PLY file of the C-alpha trace (Angstrom):
ply
format ascii 1.0
element vertex 91
property float x
property float y
property float z
element edge 90
property int vertex1
property int vertex2
end_header
80.72 92.81 105.26
79.86 96.18 106.76
82.28 99.04 106.16
82.20 102.02 108.48
83.52 105.47 107.60
84.92 107.36 110.55
85.66 110.92 109.36
87.00 111.98 112.78
89.76 109.34 112.54
90.02 109.62 108.74
89.54 105.91 108.12
87.30 103.25 106.68
87.08 100.14 108.86
85.46 96.74 109.04
85.42 93.92 111.56
85.36 93.70 115.35
87.42 96.21 117.33
90.08 93.64 118.27
90.48 92.44 114.66
89.70 95.57 112.68
90.82 96.06 109.09
91.36 99.69 108.10
92.05 102.01 105.21
93.38 105.33 106.50
93.44 108.59 104.60
94.41 112.23 104.90
92.95 115.37 103.36
96.12 117.20 102.28
94.38 119.90 100.24
90.90 121.12 99.42
89.18 118.59 97.17
91.89 115.92 97.60
91.88 112.66 99.55
95.11 110.70 99.97
94.83 107.02 100.88
97.88 106.52 103.07
97.65 103.09 104.73
95.80 99.80 104.48
95.90 97.13 107.18
94.14 93.76 107.28
94.74 91.35 110.19
96.54 88.19 109.10
93.55 85.91 109.74
91.45 88.00 107.29
93.98 88.30 104.47
93.21 86.74 101.12
89.45 87.14 101.62
88.93 90.38 99.68
88.74 92.61 102.76
91.21 95.22 101.48
89.45 95.29 98.12
86.10 95.98 99.76
87.64 98.78 101.83
89.14 100.21 98.62
85.80 100.09 96.79
83.98 101.83 99.64
86.67 104.51 99.96
86.78 105.19 96.22
82.98 105.33 96.05
83.11 107.93 98.84
85.74 109.94 96.93
83.58 109.88 93.80
80.43 110.83 95.72
82.23 113.74 97.41
83.87 114.87 94.12
87.36 114.39 95.57
90.53 113.82 93.60
92.51 110.80 94.79
96.15 110.35 95.73
97.46 106.89 96.55
100.41 107.10 98.94
99.43 103.61 100.09
101.12 100.97 97.92
98.06 98.71 97.99
95.74 101.51 96.88
98.12 102.58 94.10
98.09 99.04 92.72
94.34 98.69 93.16
93.60 101.85 91.18
96.06 100.78 88.45
94.28 97.42 88.10
90.79 98.98 88.10
90.72 101.54 85.31
87.22 102.75 86.23
88.88 104.85 88.94
91.48 106.52 86.68
89.35 109.67 86.39
89.60 110.17 90.16
93.39 110.42 90.25
94.87 113.80 91.14
97.39 115.07 88.64
0 1
1 2
2 3
3 4
4 5
5 6
6 7
7 8
8 9
9 10
10 11
11 12
12 13
13 14
14 15
15 16
16 17
17 18
18 19
19 20
20 21
21 22
22 23
23 24
24 25
25 26
26 27
27 28
28 29
29 30
30 31
31 32
32 33
33 34
34 35
35 36
36 37
37 38
38 39
39 40
40 41
41 42
42 43
43 44
44 45
45 46
46 47
47 48
48 49
49 50
50 51
51 52
52 53
53 54
54 55
55 56
56 57
57 58
58 59
59 60
60 61
61 62
62 63
63 64
64 65
65 66
66 67
67 68
68 69
69 70
70 71
71 72
72 73
73 74
74 75
75 76
76 77
77 78
78 79
79 80
80 81
81 82
82 83
83 84
84 85
85 86
86 87
87 88
88 89
89 90
């Protein structure tokens, strides 16, 4: 699966344009990324698509030395279940 990062639209995406899964974010403050929305088309759910988007987005945050907020319910749960990302969380 190929994940694209589109900084202009503030999103990570995968899949064909008509069936695209996405993880959207905002940059609310200097040094902070807030993951605000995850969407996976119904026919792709249960296949680990959201998890792969999450991993790519969190790897980007780590690489860019950004603190993470998780307004998105999926991302909040993902980070809670994967303790290796706890150091990225904004206080």
